[in-house]
Residue frames as a rotation matrix with the C-alpha (Angstrom) as fourth column:
MET 1
0.578 0.814 -0.054 19.30
0.480 -0.286 0.829 -72.41
0.660 -0.505 -0.556 -6.54
ASP 2
0.275 -0.572 -0.772 22.28
0.897 -0.137 0.421 -71.56
-0.347 -0.808 0.475 -4.36
ILE 3
-0.726 -0.541 0.425 23.22
0.673 -0.686 0.276 -68.80
0.142 0.486 0.862 -6.79
PHE 4
-0.026 0.815 0.579 19.75
0.316 -0.543 0.778 -67.31
0.948 0.203 -0.243 -6.49
ILE 5
0.763 0.284 -0.580 19.90
0.616 -0.050 0.786 -67.35
0.195 -0.957 -0.213 -2.67
ASP 6
-0.178 -0.903 -0.391 23.38
0.900 -0.310 0.307 -65.79
-0.398 -0.297 0.868 -2.75
LEU 7
-0.644 0.003 0.765 22.12
0.523 -0.728 0.443 -63.14
0.559 0.685 0.467 -5.15
VAL 8
0.446 0.872 0.204 19.17
0.323 -0.369 0.871 -62.35
0.835 -0.323 -0.446 -2.88
LYS 9
0.549 -0.294 -0.782 21.45
0.824 0.033 0.566 -62.27
-0.141 -0.955 0.261 0.21
SER 10
-0.534 -0.828 -0.170 23.69
0.770 -0.559 0.306 -59.69
-0.349 0.032 0.937 -1.39
THR 11
-0.601 0.349 0.719 21.00
0.429 -0.619 0.658 -57.70
0.675 0.704 0.222 -3.21
VAL 12
0.441 0.869 -0.223 18.48
0.660 -0.146 0.737 -57.26
0.608 -0.472 -0.638 -0.36
PRO 13
0.266 -0.354 -0.897 20.93
0.810 -0.422 0.407 -55.52
-0.523 -0.834 0.175 2.04
ALA 14
-0.797 -0.577 0.177 22.18
0.569 -0.621 0.539 -53.34
-0.201 0.531 0.823 -0.81
LEU 15
-0.313 0.774 0.550 18.60
0.479 -0.371 0.796 -52.35
0.820 0.513 -0.255 -1.67
VAL 16
0.572 0.486 -0.660 17.82
0.805 -0.180 0.565 -51.63
0.156 -0.855 -0.494 2.00
VAL 17
-0.206 -0.735 -0.646 20.92
0.716 -0.563 0.412 -49.42
-0.667 -0.378 0.643 2.25
PHE 18
-0.822 -0.098 0.561 20.09
0.523 -0.522 0.674 -47.71
0.227 0.847 0.480 -1.07
PHE 19
0.069 0.942 0.328 16.49
0.539 -0.312 0.782 -46.87
0.839 0.123 -0.530 -0.08
THR 20
0.494 0.030 -0.869 17.56
0.845 -0.254 0.471 -45.74
-0.207 -0.967 -0.151 3.40
VAL 21
-0.559 -0.768 -0.313 20.19
0.609 -0.637 0.474 -43.40
-0.563 0.074 0.823 1.93
TYR 22
-0.663 0.387 0.641 17.70
0.506 -0.400 0.764 -42.23
0.552 0.831 0.070 -0.72
TYR 23
0.427 0.879 -0.211 15.07
0.729 -0.197 0.655 -41.46
0.534 -0.434 -0.725 1.95
LEU 24
0.304 -0.385 -0.871 17.55
0.775 -0.433 0.461 -39.65
-0.554 -0.815 0.166 4.20
PHE 25
-0.768 -0.627 0.127 19.02
0.563 -0.568 0.601 -37.68
-0.305 0.533 0.789 1.29
ASN 26
-0.357 0.737 0.573 15.55
0.578 -0.308 0.756 -36.75
0.734 0.601 -0.316 0.02
THR 27
0.608 0.562 -0.561 14.48
0.777 -0.276 0.567 -35.61
0.164 -0.780 -0.604 3.51
PHE 28
-0.106 -0.762 -0.639 17.70
0.719 -0.502 0.480 -33.62
-0.687 -0.409 0.601 3.89
MET 29
-0.841 -0.227 0.490 17.21
0.532 -0.512 0.675 -31.91
0.098 0.829 0.551 0.51
LYS 30
0.120 0.952 0.281 13.59
0.666 -0.287 0.688 -31.00
0.736 0.105 -0.669 1.30
HIS 31
0.568 0.013 -0.823 14.72
0.766 -0.376 0.522 -29.50
-0.302 -0.927 -0.223 4.60
GLN 32
-0.520 -0.827 -0.215 17.47
0.626 -0.540 0.563 -27.52
-0.582 0.158 0.798 2.83
TRP 33
-0.601 0.366 0.710 14.98
0.593 -0.393 0.703 -26.27
0.537 0.844 0.019 0.24
GLN 34
0.517 0.834 -0.193 12.59
0.723 -0.304 0.621 -25.14
0.459 -0.460 -0.760 3.00
MET 35
0.238 -0.523 -0.818 15.41
0.726 -0.464 0.508 -23.35
-0.645 -0.715 0.269 4.80
ALA 36
-0.797 -0.543 0.263 16.44
0.565 -0.518 0.642 -21.61
-0.212 0.661 0.720 1.56
ALA 37
-0.193 0.820 0.538 12.83
0.639 -0.311 0.703 -20.60
0.744 0.480 -0.464 0.90
LEU 38
0.650 0.403 -0.644 12.51
0.760 -0.356 0.544 -19.15
-0.010 -0.843 -0.537 4.41
GLU 39
-0.215 -0.823 -0.526 15.76
0.644 -0.524 0.557 -17.24
-0.734 -0.219 0.643 4.00
ASN 40
-0.773 -0.006 0.634 14.59
0.582 -0.403 0.706 -15.93
0.251 0.915 0.315 0.63
GLN 41
0.277 0.953 0.121 11.27
0.717 -0.289 0.634 -14.86
0.640 -0.088 -0.763 2.15
LYS 42
0.464 -0.180 -0.867 13.11
0.750 -0.442 0.493 -13.09
-0.472 -0.879 -0.070 4.99
GLN 43
-0.653 -0.755 -0.052 15.31
0.578 -0.542 0.610 -11.23
-0.489 0.368 0.791 2.51
LYS 44
-0.464 0.575 0.674 12.26
0.611 -0.343 0.714 -10.18
0.641 0.743 -0.192 0.49
THR 45
0.580 0.716 -0.389 10.52
0.760 -0.304 0.574 -8.98
0.293 -0.629 -0.720 3.63
ASP 46
0.094 -0.644 -0.760 13.60
0.712 -0.490 0.503 -7.05
-0.696 -0.588 0.412 4.70
GLN 47
-0.863 -0.438 0.253 13.72
0.475 -0.531 0.702 -5.35
-0.173 0.726 0.666 1.30
VAL 48
-0.388 0.799 0.459 9.99
0.545 -0.203 0.814 -4.75
0.743 0.566 -0.357 0.80
LEU 49
0.207 0.518 -0.830 9.06
0.978 -0.132 0.161 -3.56
-0.027 -0.845 -0.534 4.29
PRO 50
-0.488 -0.398 -0.776 10.88
0.446 -0.879 0.170 -0.22
-0.750 -0.264 0.607 3.97
LEU 51
-0.968 0.164 0.187 9.24
0.113 -0.381 0.918 0.35
0.222 0.910 0.350 0.57
LYS 52
-0.129 0.977 -0.168 5.80
0.746 0.207 0.633 -0.37
0.653 -0.044 -0.756 1.99
LEU 53
0.081 0.113 -0.990 6.38
0.894 -0.447 0.022 1.93
-0.440 -0.888 -0.137 4.94
GLN 54
-0.835 -0.425 -0.349 7.56
0.216 -0.837 0.503 4.66
-0.506 0.345 0.791 2.59
ALA 55
-0.705 0.650 0.284 4.37
0.343 -0.038 0.939 4.21
0.621 0.759 -0.196 0.54
TYR 56
0.208 0.790 -0.577 2.23
0.941 0.000 0.339 4.64
0.268 -0.614 -0.743 3.65
GLU 57
-0.260 -0.390 -0.884 4.22
0.636 -0.757 0.147 7.74
-0.726 -0.524 0.445 4.58
ARG 58
-0.986 -0.158 0.049 3.75
0.135 -0.600 0.788 9.19
-0.095 0.784 0.613 1.11
LEU 59
-0.340 0.932 0.127 0.02
0.574 0.098 0.813 8.53
0.745 0.350 -0.568 1.16
ALA 60
0.233 0.349 -0.908 -0.27
0.943 -0.310 0.123 10.18
-0.239 -0.884 -0.401 4.58
LEU 61
-0.620 -0.526 -0.582 1.65
0.334 -0.848 0.412 13.14
-0.710 0.061 0.701 3.15
PHE 62
-0.824 0.412 0.388 -0.71
0.366 -0.135 0.921 13.13
0.432 0.901 -0.039 0.16
CYS 63
0.146 0.935 -0.323 -3.65
0.903 0.007 0.429 13.48
0.404 -0.355 -0.843 2.54
GLU 64
0.058 -0.198 -0.978 -1.96
0.700 -0.691 0.181 16.37
-0.712 -0.696 0.098 4.29
ARG 65
-0.852 -0.506 -0.132 -1.06
0.253 -0.621 0.742 18.09
-0.458 0.599 0.657 1.01
ILE 66
-0.664 0.665 0.343 -4.64
0.347 -0.134 0.928 17.98
0.663 0.735 -0.142 -0.27
SER 67
-0.141 0.613 -0.777 -6.16
0.953 -0.129 -0.274 19.29
-0.268 -0.780 -0.566 2.94
VAL 68
0.634 0.508 0.583 -7.88
0.681 -0.724 -0.110 22.63
0.366 0.467 -0.805 2.40
ASP 69
0.863 -0.340 -0.375 -5.63
0.031 -0.704 0.710 24.51
-0.505 -0.624 -0.597 4.80
THR 70
-0.096 -0.970 0.223 -2.48
0.334 0.179 0.925 23.31
-0.938 0.163 0.307 3.02
LEU 71
-0.114 0.110 0.987 -3.90
0.992 0.061 0.107 23.86
-0.048 0.992 -0.116 -0.45
LEU 72
0.840 0.491 0.231 -5.10
0.501 -0.865 0.017 27.36
0.209 0.101 -0.973 0.34
TYR 73
0.606 -0.692 -0.391 -1.76
0.025 -0.475 0.880 28.26
-0.795 -0.543 -0.270 1.88
ARG 74
-0.359 -0.812 0.460 0.08
0.481 0.261 0.837 27.12
-0.800 0.522 0.297 -1.25
ILE 75
-0.475 0.219 0.852 -2.36
0.879 0.075 0.471 28.27
0.039 0.973 -0.229 -3.93
ASN 76
0.498 0.860 -0.113 -4.63
0.863 -0.504 -0.032 31.04
-0.085 -0.081 -0.993 -2.71
HIS 77
-0.813 -0.571 0.112 -3.78
0.581 -0.810 0.079 34.49
0.046 0.129 0.991 -4.00
HIS 78
-0.350 0.732 -0.584 -6.13
0.424 -0.432 -0.796 37.27
-0.835 -0.526 -0.159 -2.99
ASP 79
-0.470 0.166 -0.867 -6.33
-0.669 -0.708 0.227 38.55
-0.576 0.687 0.444 -6.55
MET 80
-0.980 0.169 -0.108 -7.85
0.064 0.773 0.632 35.22
0.191 0.612 -0.768 -7.72
SER 81
-0.200 0.972 0.123 -11.59
-0.889 -0.233 0.395 34.91
0.413 -0.030 0.910 -8.20
GLY 82
0.052 0.329 0.943 -13.53
-0.743 0.644 -0.184 32.11
-0.667 -0.691 0.278 -6.55
ILE 83
0.942 0.328 -0.065 -13.76
-0.269 0.629 -0.730 30.28
-0.198 0.705 0.681 -9.88
GLU 84
0.386 -0.884 -0.262 -10.01
-0.547 0.010 -0.837 30.54
0.743 0.467 -0.480 -10.48
LEU 85
-0.341 -0.491 0.802 -9.27
-0.940 0.191 -0.282 29.34
-0.015 -0.850 -0.526 -6.97
ARG 86
0.500 0.604 0.620 -11.66
-0.548 0.776 -0.314 26.39
-0.671 -0.183 0.719 -7.38
SER 87
0.932 -0.169 -0.320 -9.93
-0.217 0.444 -0.869 25.37
0.289 0.880 0.378 -10.63
SER 88
0.034 -0.991 0.133 -6.48
-0.721 -0.116 -0.684 25.75
0.693 -0.073 -0.718 -9.09
LEU 89
-0.146 -0.017 0.989 -7.46
-0.899 0.420 -0.125 23.60
-0.413 -0.907 -0.077 -6.11
MET 90
0.815 0.512 0.272 -8.86
-0.339 0.802 -0.492 20.89
-0.470 0.309 0.827 -8.38
ILE 91
0.700 -0.627 -0.341 -5.70
-0.305 0.169 -0.937 20.87
0.645 0.760 -0.073 -10.50
ALA 92
-0.178 -0.814 0.553 -3.46
-0.905 -0.086 -0.417 20.74
0.387 -0.574 -0.721 -7.42
ILE 93
0.206 0.331 0.921 -5.34
-0.710 0.698 -0.093 17.74
-0.673 -0.635 0.379 -6.00
GLN 94
0.983 0.181 -0.018 -5.12
-0.138 0.674 -0.725 15.91
-0.119 0.716 0.688 -9.31
GLN 95
0.397 -0.909 -0.125 -1.39
-0.509 -0.105 -0.854 16.63
0.764 0.403 -0.505 -9.59
GLU 96
-0.212 -0.435 0.875 -0.76
-0.973 0.174 -0.149 15.41
-0.087 -0.883 -0.461 -6.06
PHE 97
0.573 0.511 0.641 -2.69
-0.453 0.849 -0.272 12.24
-0.683 -0.134 0.718 -6.81
GLU 98
0.944 -0.234 -0.232 -0.79
-0.130 0.380 -0.916 11.61
0.303 0.895 0.328 -10.04
HIS 99
0.102 -0.958 0.267 2.47
-0.811 -0.235 -0.536 12.18
0.576 -0.162 -0.801 -8.20
ASN 100
-0.416 -0.221 0.882 1.57
-0.833 0.483 -0.272 9.34
-0.365 -0.847 -0.385 -5.83
LEU 101
0.505 0.694 -0.513 0.03
-0.851 0.499 -0.162 6.87
0.144 0.518 0.843 -8.29
THR 102
-0.056 -0.605 -0.794 2.89
-0.416 0.737 -0.532 4.39
0.908 0.300 -0.293 -7.98
GLN 103
-0.665 -0.205 0.719 2.24
-0.745 0.112 -0.657 3.91
0.055 -0.972 -0.227 -4.27
GLN 104
0.413 0.909 0.060 -0.68
-0.909 0.416 -0.040 1.63
-0.062 -0.038 0.997 -5.15
ILE 105
0.170 -0.442 -0.881 1.87
-0.384 0.793 -0.472 -1.12
0.907 0.419 -0.035 -5.84
TYR 106
-0.715 -0.676 -0.176 2.82
-0.056 0.307 -0.950 -1.29
0.697 -0.670 -0.257 -2.16
VAL 107
-0.729 0.518 0.447 -0.54
-0.611 -0.200 -0.766 -0.93
-0.307 -0.832 0.462 -0.40
SER 108
-0.622 0.563 0.544 -3.64
0.439 0.826 -0.353 -3.10
-0.648 0.019 -0.761 -0.31
GLU 109
-0.705 0.441 0.555 -6.28
0.543 -0.168 0.823 -2.75
0.456 0.882 -0.121 -2.98
ASN 110
0.322 0.884 -0.340 -8.81
0.908 -0.188 0.374 -1.61
0.267 -0.429 -0.863 -0.37
LEU 111
0.072 -0.356 -0.932 -6.55
0.595 -0.734 0.327 1.16
-0.801 -0.577 0.159 0.90
TRP 112
-0.902 -0.417 0.113 -5.89
0.325 -0.484 0.812 2.35
-0.285 0.769 0.572 -2.63
LYS 113
-0.287 0.883 0.371 -9.66
0.745 -0.037 0.666 2.45
0.602 0.467 -0.648 -3.28
ILE 114
0.458 0.414 -0.787 -10.08
0.851 -0.459 0.255 4.55
-0.255 -0.786 -0.562 -0.12
ILE 115
-0.417 -0.697 -0.583 -7.37
0.413 -0.717 0.562 6.95
-0.810 -0.007 0.586 -1.30
LYS 116
-0.886 0.129 0.445 -8.98
0.412 -0.221 0.884 7.29
0.212 0.967 0.142 -4.73
LEU 117
0.088 0.995 -0.048 -12.43
0.863 -0.052 0.503 7.75
0.498 -0.086 -0.863 -3.21
THR 118
0.212 -0.091 -0.973 -11.07
0.754 -0.619 0.221 10.38
-0.622 -0.780 -0.063 -0.83
LYS 119
-0.809 -0.562 -0.176 -9.50
0.291 -0.641 0.711 12.29
-0.512 0.523 0.681 -3.70
ASP 120
-0.657 0.624 0.423 -12.73
0.513 -0.041 0.858 12.11
0.552 0.780 -0.293 -5.71
GLN 121
0.321 0.805 -0.499 -14.88
0.929 -0.164 0.332 13.18
0.185 -0.570 -0.800 -2.76
TRP 122
-0.113 -0.460 -0.880 -12.53
0.606 -0.735 0.306 16.04
-0.788 -0.498 0.362 -1.97
GLN 123
-0.965 -0.228 0.129 -12.65
0.230 -0.499 0.836 17.24
-0.126 0.836 0.534 -5.58
ASN 124
-0.275 0.941 0.195 -16.46
0.722 0.068 0.689 16.96
0.635 0.330 -0.698 -5.58
ILE 125
0.291 0.339 -0.895 -16.69
0.893 -0.431 0.127 19.04
-0.343 -0.836 -0.428 -2.41
ILE 126
-0.508 -0.580 -0.637 -14.51
0.307 -0.813 0.495 21.72
-0.805 0.056 0.591 -3.95
SER 127
-0.947 0.122 0.298 -16.25
0.272 -0.194 0.943 21.68
0.173 0.973 0.150 -7.34
ASP 128
-0.088 0.996 -0.034 -19.71
0.810 0.091 0.580 21.90
0.580 0.024 -0.814 -5.74
THR 129
-0.139 -0.016 -0.990 -18.77
0.818 -0.565 -0.106 24.85
-0.558 -0.825 0.092 -3.53
GLU 130
0.556 0.447 0.701 -20.25
0.759 -0.617 -0.209 28.14
0.339 0.648 -0.682 -4.68
GLY 131
0.480 -0.299 -0.825 -18.62
0.429 -0.740 0.518 31.53
-0.765 -0.603 -0.227 -4.61
GLN 132
0.827 -0.150 0.542 -17.71
0.463 -0.365 -0.808 34.11
0.319 0.919 -0.233 -7.21
GLU 133
0.569 -0.626 0.534 -15.39
-0.648 -0.741 -0.178 36.08
0.507 -0.245 -0.827 -4.95
ASN 134
-0.275 -0.813 -0.513 -12.29
-0.162 0.565 -0.809 34.53
0.948 -0.139 -0.288 -3.42
SER 135
-0.865 -0.104 0.491 -13.28
-0.484 -0.083 -0.871 35.18
0.131 -0.991 0.022 0.19
GLU 136
0.125 0.982 0.138 -16.84
-0.979 0.145 -0.143 33.98
-0.161 -0.117 0.980 -0.40
PHE 137
0.452 -0.028 -0.892 -15.60
-0.450 0.856 -0.255 30.75
0.770 0.516 0.374 -1.97
VAL 138
-0.607 -0.760 -0.232 -13.13
-0.125 0.379 -0.917 30.10
0.785 -0.528 -0.325 0.89
ARG 139
-0.640 0.447 0.625 -15.82
-0.755 -0.215 -0.619 30.81
-0.142 -0.868 0.475 3.52
ASN 140
0.452 0.866 -0.215 -18.29
-0.892 0.444 -0.086 28.45
0.021 0.231 0.973 1.78
LEU 141
0.158 -0.486 -0.859 -15.62
-0.308 0.803 -0.511 25.78
0.938 0.345 -0.023 1.36
TYR 142
-0.860 -0.483 0.164 -14.74
-0.273 0.165 -0.948 25.84
0.431 -0.860 -0.274 5.06
ALA 143
-0.246 0.855 0.456 -18.44
-0.932 -0.080 -0.353 25.70
-0.265 -0.512 0.817 5.94
ARG 144
0.578 0.460 -0.674 -18.90
-0.683 0.724 -0.092 22.57
0.446 0.514 0.733 3.81
ILE 145
-0.190 -0.753 -0.630 -15.81
-0.119 0.654 -0.747 20.88
0.975 -0.066 -0.214 5.18
ASN 146
-0.851 -0.132 0.508 -16.70
-0.494 -0.124 -0.860 21.67
0.177 -0.983 0.041 8.79
SER 147
0.132 0.974 0.182 -20.13
-0.987 0.147 -0.069 20.09
-0.093 -0.171 0.981 8.24
LEU 148
0.371 -0.075 -0.926 -18.51
-0.371 0.902 -0.221 16.75
0.851 0.426 0.306 7.39
ASN 149
-0.057 -0.409 0.911 -17.93
-0.995 0.101 -0.017 14.43
-0.085 -0.907 -0.412 10.30
PRO 150
0.121 -0.952 -0.282 -15.60
0.258 -0.244 0.935 12.66
-0.958 -0.186 0.216 9.74
SER 151
0.409 -0.058 -0.911 -14.10
-0.770 -0.557 -0.311 14.21
-0.489 0.829 -0.272 6.65
PRO 152
0.977 -0.065 -0.204 -12.93
-0.084 0.759 -0.646 11.96
0.196 0.648 0.736 3.83
LEU 153
0.171 -0.983 0.066 -9.33
-0.446 -0.137 -0.884 12.89
0.878 0.122 -0.462 4.67
ASP 154
-0.109 -0.162 0.981 -9.75
-0.990 0.109 -0.092 11.81
-0.092 -0.981 -0.172 8.29
TYR 155
0.781 0.471 0.410 -11.12
-0.422 0.882 -0.210 8.49
-0.461 -0.009 0.887 7.13
ALA 156
0.799 -0.536 -0.270 -8.23
-0.072 0.362 -0.930 7.99
0.596 0.763 0.251 4.68
LYS 157
-0.100 -0.867 0.488 -5.63
-0.754 -0.254 -0.606 8.85
0.649 -0.429 -0.628 7.35
LEU 158
0.164 0.245 0.955 -7.25
-0.879 0.477 0.029 6.38
-0.448 -0.844 0.294 9.73
ALA 159
0.978 0.206 0.039 -7.20
-0.157 0.845 -0.511 3.65
-0.138 0.494 0.859 7.04
ILE 160
0.413 -0.903 -0.120 -3.50
-0.299 -0.011 -0.954 4.32
0.860 0.430 -0.275 6.37
LYS 161
-0.208 -0.490 0.846 -2.72
-0.947 -0.114 -0.299 4.14
0.243 -0.864 -0.441 10.08
LYS 162
0.522 0.493 0.696 -4.68
-0.666 0.746 -0.029 0.90
-0.533 -0.448 0.718 10.55
GLU 163
0.968 -0.167 -0.189 -3.01
-0.022 0.691 -0.723 -0.81
0.251 0.703 0.665 7.60
THR 164
0.104 -0.976 0.190 0.43
-0.532 -0.216 -0.818 0.30
0.840 -0.017 -0.542 8.81
GLU 165
-0.037 -0.053 0.998 -0.31
-0.981 0.190 -0.026 -1.15
-0.188 -0.980 -0.059 12.25
VAL 166
0.869 0.391 0.303 -1.30
-0.319 0.911 -0.261 -4.46
-0.378 0.130 0.917 10.64
LEU 167
0.721 -0.652 -0.234 1.91
-0.106 0.230 -0.967 -4.50
0.685 0.722 0.097 8.62
LEU 168
-0.147 -0.865 0.480 4.08
-0.654 -0.279 -0.703 -3.82
0.742 -0.418 -0.525 11.66
SER 169
0.237 0.288 0.928 2.38
-0.938 0.317 0.141 -6.30
-0.253 -0.904 0.345 13.99
């Protein structure tokens, strides 16, 4: 019986020390893992934030590039008919959109839907505008756009600005 008591006297303190060290080591390792995860998250944020901001900039530029004033300045030739101009505008909008397709990776799904909807609405406005002659088509197009309040482009620009503010706050 003395051997059993001696065994318990030496084993119990060893077990207490073992479990104390195990608990402290486990707590320390969890804390280290959390610190590493936070550092990793910070590095990701530092790398992704500039990409996201660049995506918002490119989408804002997309909105500017598909505005009627910008499109007409780039595309309109006075020797074009209204039908040719309409087709050229539609193609230019589609090309601009395709050029910026990859930006959807960096923005929210809702913002990307707004951008797509804006592009579609803008193309519908242009395709539904009548005018055989160049000047007639341009006059009718401006009349349609001026009747919109707010225009789809204004709404898209506002959505881009709001989402950028959320990202930066």
